[in-house]
Backbone as ProteinMPNN parsed JSONL, in Angstrom:
{"seq_chain_A": "MADGMGINVETLKEDVVTRLADCETGGKANRDALIVTDANGQASLGRLQFQTRTVIAYTREIEDRRIDAGEARRIALDANRSSALAKKIIFERDGAAHWHHCARKLGLYQEVKAIQRLAH", "coords_chain_A": {"N_chain_A": [[0.678, -1.226, 0.387], [0.546, 2.314, -0.91], [1.162, 5.694, 0.218], [-0.255, 8.71, -0.705], [1.587, 10.158, -1.634], [3.472, 8.065, -2.619], [4.763, 7.022, -1.307], [5.709, 3.589, 0.282], [4.339, 1.607, 2.2], [4.445, -0.908, 3.469], [7.409, -1.377, 2.039], [8.51, 0.132, 4.189], [7.989, -1.049, 6.64], [9.3, -3.297, 6.18], [12.016, -2.575, 6.199], [12.258, -1.648, 8.861], [12.082, -4.042, 10.247], [14.306, -5.249, 8.818], [16.669, -3.745, 9.517], [16.025, -4.008, 12.321], [16.912, -6.385, 12.742], [19.717, -6.757, 12.137], [20.538, -5.474, 14.072], [20.339, -6.504, 16.231], [21.61, -9.152, 15.563], [24.16, -8.456, 15.448], [26.023, -8.359, 13.273], [26.911, -10.775, 13.003], [27.961, -13.87, 11.019], [25.763, -16.111, 9.438], [23.225, -15.378, 10.546], [20.853, -16.379, 10.644], [20.645, -18.626, 11.79], [21.529, -18.277, 14.072], [21.997, -18.963, 17.854], [21.586, -17.711, 20.878], [21.987, -17.566, 24.494], [19.985, -15.717, 26.692], [20.054, -12.937, 28.778], [17.693, -13.658, 30.687], [18.228, -16.486, 30.89], [17.53, -17.85, 28.689], [17.049, -19.385, 25.419], [17.549, -17.534, 22.589], [16.548, -17.422, 19.301], [17.651, -17.108, 16.043], [17.596, -14.74, 13.439], [16.06, -12.566, 14.529], [16.051, -13.058, 16.839], [14.089, -14.372, 18.613], [12.654, -15.867, 21.225], [11.046, -18.957, 22.887], [8.715, -19.102, 23.467], [7.525, -16.647, 23.065], [7.137, -17.079, 20.394], [5.295, -19.061, 20.437], [3.088, -17.868, 22.036], [2.653, -15.503, 20.464], [1.839, -16.857, 17.901], [-0.454, -17.844, 18.398], [-2.198, -15.785, 19.402], [-1.98, -14.104, 17.327], [-2.82, -15.707, 14.917], [-4.27, -17.544, 16.103], [-3.54, -19.823, 16.29], [-2.15, -23.129, 17.794], [0.894, -23.993, 18.53], [3.885, -26.153, 18.95], [6.977, -26.257, 21.145], [8.923, -27.046, 19.161], [8.041, -26.383, 16.277], [7.73, -23.366, 16.993], [10.561, -23.283, 17.131], [11.345, -23.61, 15.06], [10.148, -21.57, 13.226], [11.264, -18.872, 14.335], [13.507, -19.254, 13.458], [13.619, -19.448, 10.758], [14.268, -17.045, 8.441], [12.133, -16.066, 6.616], [9.63, -16.534, 7.846], [10.063, -15.627, 10.272], [10.38, -12.911, 9.978], [7.944, -11.969, 9.251], [6.403, -12.78, 11.268], [7.588, -10.765, 13.186], [7.052, -8.161, 11.97], [4.359, -7.898, 12.277], [4.116, -8.196, 15.494], [5.17, -6.182, 15.782], [3.762, -3.756, 14.155], [1.254, -4.403, 14.671], [0.703, -5.217, 16.955], [1.734, -4.831, 20.08], [4.253, -3.137, 19.371], [7.838, -2.319, 19.111], [8.638, -3.357, 21.361], [9.451, -5.728, 22.65], [11.905, -5.914, 21.483], [13.599, -4.427, 23.07], [16.428, -3.099, 23.452], [17.639, -2.694, 20.998], [15.305, -1.429, 19.723], [15.559, 0.728, 20.735], [18.315, 2.136, 20.331], [18.429, 2.225, 17.825], [16.0, 4.206, 17.073], [13.392, 3.297, 16.784], [10.932, 3.7, 18.088], [9.353, 6.013, 17.633], [9.613, 5.998, 14.79], [8.094, 3.823, 14.251], [5.579, 4.133, 14.94], [4.802, 6.546, 13.487], [5.027, 5.096, 11.08], [2.664, 3.454, 11.465], [0.639, 5.564, 11.611], [0.903, 6.329, 8.909], [-0.179, 3.777, 7.691], [-2.842, 3.87, 8.197]], "CA_chain_A": [[0.099, -0.105, 0.155], [1.438, 3.35, -0.851], [0.027, 6.673, 0.014], [-0.78, 9.754, -2.044], [3.326, 10.559, -1.641], [4.279, 7.436, -3.097], [5.701, 5.762, 0.056], [5.058, 2.355, 0.127], [4.378, 1.359, 3.53], [4.93, -2.451, 3.402], [8.672, -1.288, 1.95], [8.964, 0.976, 5.461], [7.601, -2.013, 7.591], [10.451, -4.542, 6.049], [13.073, -1.617, 6.288], [12.624, -1.7, 10.285], [12.585, -5.29, 10.449], [15.592, -5.602, 8.322], [17.581, -2.914, 10.439], [16.233, -4.547, 13.859], [17.253, -7.822, 12.45], [20.873, -6.408, 11.795], [21.341, -4.857, 15.516], [20.052, -8.188, 17.088], [22.266, -10.251, 15.226], [25.485, -7.766, 16.062], [26.626, -8.175, 12.258], [27.358, -12.068, 13.185], [27.807, -14.77, 10.047], [24.96, -17.115, 9.239], [22.738, -14.615, 11.446], [19.376, -17.223, 10.58], [20.749, -19.653, 12.64], [21.955, -18.167, 15.362], [21.269, -18.793, 18.913], [22.205, -16.959, 21.864], [21.597, -17.269, 25.599], [19.732, -14.156, 26.971], [20.162, -12.417, 30.316], [17.199, -14.275, 31.325], [18.695, -17.849, 30.585], [16.353, -18.376, 27.815], [17.929, -19.097, 24.35], [17.038, -16.442, 21.573], [17.002, -17.712, 18.11], [17.337, -16.471, 14.403], [17.824, -13.239, 12.865], [15.237, -11.493, 15.537], [16.409, -13.424, 18.768], [13.151, -14.797, 19.26], [12.251, -16.703, 22.548], [10.423, -19.968, 21.843], [7.708, -19.088, 24.323], [7.005, -15.596, 22.668], [6.645, -17.311, 19.115], [3.949, -19.788, 21.021], [2.024, -16.643, 22.664], [2.074, -14.898, 19.381], [1.29, -17.364, 17.105], [-1.692, -17.937, 19.218], [-2.745, -14.506, 19.947], [-2.438, -13.145, 15.983], [-3.196, -16.344, 14.116], [-5.527, -18.411, 16.769], [-3.12, -21.317, 16.117], [-1.615, -23.404, 18.899], [2.088, -24.844, 17.997], [4.694, -26.57, 20.037], [8.125, -25.558, 20.868], [9.577, -27.351, 17.668], [7.659, -25.091, 15.208], [8.474, -22.157, 17.41], [11.663, -22.752, 16.874], [11.612, -23.549, 13.201], [9.68, -20.018, 13.049], [12.252, -18.287, 14.876], [15.257, -19.684, 13.028], [13.052, -19.086, 9.238], [14.298, -15.607, 8.105], [10.872, -15.106, 5.992], [8.56, -16.667, 8.944], [10.259, -14.661, 11.814], [10.243, -11.577, 9.842], [6.106, -11.71, 9.133], [5.825, -12.266, 12.809], [8.056, -9.743, 13.879], [6.161, -7.227, 11.583], [2.7, -8.105, 12.823], [4.531, -7.91, 16.455], [5.677, -4.702, 15.705], [2.947, -2.885, 13.504], [-0.287, -4.815, 14.616], [0.565, -5.297, 18.408], [2.491, -3.941, 21.251], [5.372, -2.199, 19.023], [9.137, -3.077, 19.262], [9.281, -3.18, 23.071], [10.281, -6.687, 22.972], [13.363, -5.636, 21.436], [14.088, -2.453, 23.536], [17.839, -2.155, 23.319], [18.114, -2.13, 19.712], [14.855, -0.313, 19.228], [16.009, 2.407, 21.47], [19.178, 2.237, 19.772], [17.735, 2.917, 16.337], [15.109, 5.309, 17.083], [12.29, 2.791, 16.116], [9.72, 3.607, 18.506], [8.89, 7.077, 16.978], [9.407, 5.82, 13.314], [6.85, 2.483, 14.251], [4.436, 5.284, 15.359], [4.837, 7.343, 11.87], [4.448, 4.322, 10.075], [1.364, 2.928, 11.676], [-0.004, 6.491, 11.106], [1.112, 6.028, 7.534], [-0.893, 2.783, 7.079], [-4.249, 4.208, 8.281]], "C_chain_A": [[0.873, 1.159, -0.199], [0.311, 4.608, -0.355], [-0.141, 7.727, -0.684], [0.818, 10.268, -2.434], [4.19, 9.543, -2.268], [5.455, 6.624, -2.321], [4.713, 4.512, 0.149], [5.355, 1.973, 1.571], [4.581, -0.094, 4.164], [6.588, -2.323, 3.342], [9.184, -0.702, 3.313], [9.427, -0.04, 6.631], [8.968, -2.605, 7.6], [11.254, -3.724, 6.56], [13.039, -1.899, 7.867], [12.781, -3.066, 10.549], [13.966, -5.461, 9.955], [16.809, -4.912, 9.542], [17.32, -3.577, 12.012], [17.046, -5.84, 13.672], [19.0, -7.633, 12.627], [21.244, -6.157, 13.057], [21.433, -5.952, 16.331], [20.869, -8.929, 16.806], [23.924, -9.713, 15.621], [26.509, -8.049, 14.477], [27.081, -9.903, 12.218], [26.801, -12.792, 11.592], [26.646, -15.615, 10.334], [23.751, -16.533, 10.608], [21.081, -15.806, 11.419], [19.571, -18.168, 11.535], [21.339, -19.298, 13.83], [21.258, -18.182, 16.889], [22.158, -18.626, 19.925], [21.332, -17.311, 23.263], [21.253, -15.896, 25.919], [20.063, -14.181, 28.37], [19.001, -13.36, 31.534], [17.084, -16.247, 31.216], [17.965, -18.512, 29.669], [17.025, -18.249, 26.351], [16.722, -18.09, 23.385], [17.364, -16.951, 20.338], [16.804, -16.929, 16.852], [17.78, -15.148, 14.395], [17.2, -12.143, 13.952], [15.101, -11.742, 16.661], [14.643, -13.538, 19.171], [12.855, -15.964, 20.352], [11.398, -17.849, 22.094], [9.116, -19.765, 22.516], [7.171, -17.597, 23.682], [6.255, -16.008, 21.213], [5.524, -18.048, 19.224], [2.961, -18.74, 20.864], [1.387, -15.775, 21.146], [1.448, -15.262, 18.233], [-0.193, -17.794, 17.252], [-2.642, -16.73, 19.139], [-3.038, -14.153, 18.281], [-3.13, -14.495, 14.895], [-3.999, -17.462, 14.458], [-4.879, -19.657, 16.395], [-2.36, -21.83, 17.241], [-0.241, -23.986, 17.959], [2.766, -25.118, 19.148], [5.943, -25.998, 19.672], [8.949, -25.779, 19.64], [9.202, -26.336, 16.534], [8.017, -23.681, 15.864], [9.31, -21.952, 16.939], [11.912, -22.677, 15.352], [11.035, -21.876, 12.597], [10.683, -19.163, 13.039], [13.425, -18.277, 13.861], [14.738, -19.465, 10.913], [13.202, -17.569, 9.239], [12.765, -15.197, 7.648], [9.629, -15.139, 7.212], [8.549, -15.702, 10.15], [9.91, -13.104, 11.468], [8.549, -10.896, 9.705], [5.779, -11.89, 10.547], [5.962, -11.34, 12.898], [7.114, -8.275, 13.173], [4.755, -7.214, 12.125], [2.746, -7.603, 14.406], [4.395, -6.258, 16.301], [4.55, -3.634, 15.385], [1.595, -2.928, 14.163], [-0.478, -4.963, 15.767], [0.962, -4.193, 19.168], [3.918, -3.509, 20.834], [6.359, -3.119, 18.939], [9.434, -2.957, 20.995], [9.978, -4.639, 23.241], [11.726, -6.92, 22.351], [14.002, -4.236, 21.598], [15.161, -2.167, 23.398], [18.169, -1.948, 21.706], [16.973, -1.221, 19.127], [14.851, 0.939, 19.613], [16.972, 2.828, 20.659], [19.116, 3.003, 18.141], [16.854, 3.733, 15.907], [13.785, 4.692, 16.488], [11.053, 3.412, 16.93], [8.839, 4.634, 18.162], [8.705, 6.639, 15.785], [8.123, 4.556, 13.25], [5.65, 3.368, 14.441], [3.971, 6.095, 13.805], [4.293, 6.223, 10.869], [3.155, 3.636, 10.177], [0.205, 4.197, 11.566], [-0.226, 6.124, 9.356], [0.001, 5.317, 6.916], [-2.4, 2.87, 7.25], [-5.042, 5.3, 7.736]], "O_chain_A": [[2.02, 1.128, 0.246], [-0.914, 4.578, -0.467], [-0.171, 7.305, -1.84], [1.072, 10.73, -3.547], [5.371, 9.789, -2.513], [6.468, 5.976, -2.583], [3.485, 4.431, 0.112], [6.489, 2.027, 2.047], [4.869, -0.247, 5.351], [7.245, -2.892, 4.214], [10.328, -1.04, 3.616], [10.465, -0.076, 7.292], [9.723, -2.561, 8.572], [11.417, -4.035, 7.741], [14.046, -2.529, 8.191], [13.8, -3.312, 11.195], [14.802, -5.844, 10.773], [17.594, -5.565, 10.228], [18.253, -3.657, 12.811], [17.812, -6.221, 14.557], [19.541, -8.489, 13.327], [22.36, -6.591, 13.346], [22.406, -6.289, 17.005], [21.166, -9.673, 17.74], [24.768, -10.509, 16.031], [27.728, -7.93, 14.604], [27.671, -10.216, 11.184], [25.735, -12.514, 11.043], [26.479, -15.887, 11.522], [23.5, -17.298, 11.539], [20.356, -15.792, 12.413], [18.579, -18.554, 12.154], [21.646, -20.196, 14.614], [20.216, -17.577, 17.138], [23.258, -19.175, 19.994], [20.103, -17.34, 23.187], [21.973, -14.961, 25.568], [20.304, -15.189, 29.033], [19.242, -13.653, 32.705], [16.125, -16.99, 31.423], [17.746, -19.716, 29.805], [17.521, -17.168, 26.033], [15.499, -17.997, 23.493], [18.577, -16.988, 20.135], [15.844, -16.174, 16.695], [18.297, -14.574, 15.354], [17.744, -11.064, 14.187], [14.41, -11.15, 17.491], [14.11, -12.775, 19.976], [12.92, -17.11, 19.906], [10.987, -17.793, 20.935], [8.241, -20.436, 21.968], [5.981, -17.499, 23.984], [5.177, -15.539, 20.848], [4.667, -17.92, 18.349], [2.177, -18.625, 19.921], [0.227, -15.515, 20.827], [0.721, -14.527, 17.566], [-0.95, -18.037, 16.313], [-3.817, -16.86, 18.797], [-4.2, -13.942, 17.934], [-3.977, -14.128, 14.08], [-4.432, -18.259, 13.626], [-5.621, -20.612, 16.162], [-1.776, -20.922, 17.831], [-0.401, -24.364, 16.798], [2.492, -24.58, 20.221], [6.233, -25.459, 18.604], [9.591, -24.865, 19.123], [10.022, -25.595, 15.992], [8.624, -22.881, 15.151], [9.478, -20.914, 16.299], [12.537, -21.851, 14.687], [11.546, -21.241, 11.675], [11.081, -18.66, 11.989], [14.12, -17.298, 13.589], [15.58, -19.373, 10.021], [12.439, -16.86, 9.895], [12.198, -14.225, 8.148], [8.892, -14.195, 7.497], [7.624, -15.186, 10.777], [9.394, -12.281, 12.224], [8.128, -9.769, 9.965], [4.901, -11.181, 11.039], [5.004, -10.572, 12.812], [6.583, -7.467, 13.936], [4.223, -6.123, 12.33], [1.869, -6.847, 14.824], [3.568, -5.451, 16.724], [4.357, -2.716, 16.181], [0.866, -1.943, 14.282], [-1.658, -4.927, 16.115], [0.681, -3.002, 19.03], [4.787, -3.468, 21.705], [6.185, -4.325, 18.768], [10.414, -2.48, 21.567], [10.998, -4.723, 23.925], [12.5, -7.837, 22.626], [14.556, -3.398, 20.886], [15.345, -0.97, 23.178], [18.926, -1.059, 21.317], [17.253, -0.384, 18.269], [14.361, 1.947, 19.104], [16.742, 3.907, 20.113], [19.639, 3.991, 17.625], [16.734, 4.07, 14.729], [13.084, 5.403, 15.768], [10.071, 3.62, 16.218], [7.633, 4.423, 18.287], [7.541, 6.791, 15.414], [7.359, 4.45, 12.291], [4.645, 2.993, 13.837], [2.861, 6.078, 13.274], [3.376, 6.375, 10.063], [2.559, 3.256, 9.169], [-0.985, 3.907, 11.451], [-1.252, 5.763, 8.778], [-0.684, 5.759, 5.994], [-3.163, 2.136, 6.622], [-6.25, 5.358, 7.961]]}, "name": "protein", "num_of_chains": 1, "seq": "MADGMGINVETLKEDVVTRLADCETGGKANRDALIVTDANGQASLGRLQFQTRTVIAYTREIEDRRIDAGEARRIALDANRSSALAKKIIFERDGAAHWHHCARKLGLYQEVKAIQRLAH"}
């Protein structure tokens, strides 16, 4: 969807998710397969550093679909599926707060609000 000024909202959303993934992975190689133990002792997976329980919860909330931990890990480690989920979380739910460090570092809170206004 483009606004009257030729701005493609989906492209803006994709750019946010791409920059967020770059920040979350810190430029590491093979970032789609990246697994890191977070400060809370839980594994964060893939380019967007999803935790299994987060993927399970949002898949249930957004898609009204129940998945197991194995499917959640597959989603987190799949670039396309994890990006799609992140876009829904960021732009249709509670924003970029799940990625607070990088969202703050990249100035995404205000940018997300601006994109949400363009989308409506």
